[in-house]
C-alpha positions in Angstrom: -30.8 15.3 -14.7 -29.6 17.2 -11.2 -27.9 20.5 -11.9 -24.2 20.8 -11.2 -23.4 21.9 -8.1 -27.1 21.1 -6.2 -26.6 17.3 -5.9 -23.8 15.4 -5.0 -22.2 12.1 -7.0 -23.3 9.0 -6.5 -22.0 5.6 -5.4 -22.6 1.8 -4.9 -20.5 -1.3 -3.8 -19.7 -2.9 -7.1 -17.2 -5.5 -7.0 -15.5 -8.1 -4.4 -12.1 -9.2 -5.7 -10.0 -11.7 -4.2 -6.2 -11.2 -4.4 -4.1 -14.6 -5.2 -0.7 -14.6 -5.2 0.7 -15.7 -8.7 1.8 -19.2 -8.0 -1.8 -19.9 -6.7 -3.8 -18.0 -9.3 -5.0 -20.7 -11.6 -6.0 -23.0 -8.1 -8.0 -19.8 -7.1 -10.0 -18.9 -10.0 -11.0 -23.0 -10.0 -11.7 -22.8 -6.4 -13.7 -19.7 -6.3 -15.8 -20.7 -9.1 -16.6 -23.9 -7.5 -17.3 -22.6 -4.2 -19.5 -19.4 -5.3 -21.5 -21.8 -8.2 -20.2 -19.3 -11.1 -19.7 -20.4 -14.5 -16.3 -22.1 -14.9 -13.9 -19.7 -16.6 -11.3 -20.7 -19.0 -7.9 -21.1 -17.9 -6.4 -17.7 -17.4 -3.4 -17.2 -19.7 0.1 -16.4 -18.3 -0.2 -12.5 -18.3 -4.0 -12.2 -17.4 -4.2 -10.3 -14.1 -8.1 -10.5 -13.5 -10.5 -13.2 -14.1 -14.4 -12.4 -13.8 -16.8 -15.0 -12.4 -19.5 -15.0 -14.0 -23.0 -15.7 -12.4 -21.2 -15.5 -8.7 -23.4 -13.1 -7.1 -25.9 -11.4 -7.9 -25.9 -7.5 -8.6 -22.0 -7.8 -8.0 -19.0 -8.2 -10.0 -16.8 -11.3 -8.4 -12.7 -10.7 -10.1 -9.8 -12.8 -9.2 -7.2 -10.6 -9.3 -3.4 -12.0 -9.8 -1.2 -9.8 -7.1 2.5 -9.9 -5.9 2.0 -9.8 -2.4 -1.0 -9.2 0.2 -3.3 -12.0 -0.7 -7.0 -11.7 0.5 -10.0 -10.1 -0.4 -10.9 -6.4 -1.0 -14.3 -4.2 -1.8 -14.4 -1.9 -5.1 -17.0 1.0 -4.9 -17.5 2.4 -8.0 -18.7 6.0 -8.5 -19.6 8.7 -10.8 -17.4 10.9 -9.4 -13.3 9.3 -8.3 -12.6 12.6 -6.9 -15.9 13.3 -4.7 -16.2 9.6 -3.5 -12.6 9.5 -2.4 -13.3 12.7 -0.7 -16.3 11.7 1.5 -14.9 8.7 2.3 -11.6 10.2 3.7 -13.9 12.5 5.7 -15.5 9.5 7.4 -12.3 8.6 8.4 -10.4 6.4 5.4 -6.9 7.2 4.2 -5.4 7.1 0.9 -2.9 4.6 0.0 -2.4 5.5 -3.4 -3.9 6.3 -6.9 -3.6 3.6 -9.7 -4.7 5.1 -13.2 -8.0 6.3 -12.5 -8.9 4.9 -9.1 -7.6 5.3 -5.6 -6.7 2.0 -3.4 -7.9 3.3 0.2 -7.9 1.8 3.4 -10.4 2.0 6.1 -9.7 2.6 9.8 -8.5 -0.8 10.5 -6.2 -0.9 8.1 -8.5 -2.9 5.5 -7.9 -2.1 1.9 -11.0 -1.3 -0.8 -10.8 0.8 -3.9 -12.5 3.4 -5.7 -13.5 2.9 -9.3 -14.8 4.5 -12.0 -18.7 3.3 -12.8 -18.2 -0.2 -14.3 -21.6 -0.9 -15.6 -24.4 1.4 -17.6 -26.7 2.1 -15.5 -25.4 0.4 -12.4 -25.9 3.7 -10.5 -29.5 4.6 -11.7 -31.7 4.8 -9.3 -28.8 5.6 -6.3 -29.4 8.6 -4.1 -27.0 11.3 -4.7 -24.5 11.9 -1.4 -25.2 15.5 -0.2 -22.7 18.1 -2.2 -20.1 19.3 0.3 -20.9 22.2 2.3 -18.4 25.6 1.1 -17.7 27.8 3.4 -16.2 30.3 1.9 
């Protein structure tokens, strides 16, 4: 186990999120399940915001998300430190849009949204090399 302060945090691409406008949500869930060869999920409830497409892509989570605006596709990066990963990506050129609960909605230099989220599955970061801890110049 790494000692605190000597090694950095770990992260990886975790999730592909397909953002669909509310009126099209059911049709999007059905379409993307078929298009990606995923298990056909049950019909989403009226208040259901996310539907997981099981078996769509090996090693990644694929979600269809109900949104009020800005349909499209975005990526989620999972990490064992949302604070450290957000700062690392900001230093690389990303910017923070807004904090939502425990995660950050960010954007890359071209304006593409992505999220930095907590680790989603036990063991999903096992074997990942930690990012170097930031240099401190006190």
